[in-house]
C-alpha positions in Angstrom: 14.0 4.9 -0.2 12.2 8.4 0.8 14.2 9.2 3.9 17.6 8.3 2.2 16.4 10.8 -0.8 15.1 13.3 2.2 18.6 13.1 4.0 20.6 13.3 0.8 18.5 16.8 -0.1 18.5 18.1 3.8 22.6 17.7 3.6 22.4 19.0 -0.1 20.3 22.2 1.8 22.8 22.8 4.9 26.0 22.2 2.3 24.1 25.2 -0.5 23.1 27.5 2.3 26.2 27.5 4.5 28.0 28.2 1.2 25.6 30.9 0.3 25.5 32.5 3.6 29.0 32.6 4.3 30.9 33.1 0.9 28.2 35.4 -0.8 25.7 36.8 1.3 22.6 35.0 0.5 20.3 35.6 3.0 18.4 32.6 4.8 14.6 32.7 4.2 13.8 30.4 7.3 12.8 32.8 9.9 14.0 30.0 12.6 17.2 29.0 10.3 18.3 32.6 10.2 18.3 33.1 13.9 20.0 30.1 14.2 22.9 31.5 11.7 23.4 34.5 14.4 24.8 32.4 16.6 26.6 29.9 14.2 26.1 29.4 10.5 27.8 25.9 10.4 26.5 24.9 13.4 23.0 25.5 12.4 23.8 23.5 9.2 24.8 20.6 11.3 21.6 21.1 13.7 19.1 21.1 10.8 20.9 17.8 9.6 20.7 16.1 12.8 17.4 17.3 13.3 15.9 15.6 10.2 17.5 12.6 10.7 16.3 12.3 14.4 12.5 13.2 12.8 12.8 10.7 10.5 13.5 7.9 12.3 10.5 9.0 14.7 8.0 8.8 11.8 9.6 5.7 10.0 8.7 3.9 13.2 5.0 5.5 13.2 4.7 4.9 9.5 3.2 1.5 9.4 0.8 2.9 11.8 -0.2 5.4 10.0 -0.7 5.5 6.2 -1.1 9.2 5.7 2.6 9.4 6.7 4.0 8.0 3.3 1.9 10.6 1.4 3.4 13.3 3.3 6.8 12.0 3.0 6.4 12.6 -0.9 5.4 15.8 -0.2 8.3 16.6 1.9 10.9 15.3 -0.7 8.8 17.7 -3.2 9.4 21.0 -1.3 12.9 19.6 -0.9 13.1 19.3 -4.3 12.2 22.8 -4.9 14.1 24.1 -2.2 17.4 22.2 -4.1 16.4 23.6 -7.2 16.8 27.2 -6.2 20.2 26.6 -5.0 21.3 25.2 -8.1 19.6 28.4 -9.5 21.5 31.0 -7.6 24.6 28.6 -7.3 24.7 29.0 -11.3 24.8 32.8 -11.1 27.6 33.1 -9.1 
């Protein structure tokens, strides 16, 4: 279930970021994503979703071997929820 939550939050983050950057001039806080946006905003968002999915496949493969991975995933969910909260906050302002 944690993997699905991470993917849903990632998709929301990508859509909200694309919307904010292309429509309202919001600046991306992540320097790597900001660099990718210099080429193509939509492509960068799609790449972020695909890379997250691929990384989660690898993490899931090793999750039974390393117990700490479950705790790390909960931390990732917490960070992604905070980022989603920031997106919701600025979306409410427009």
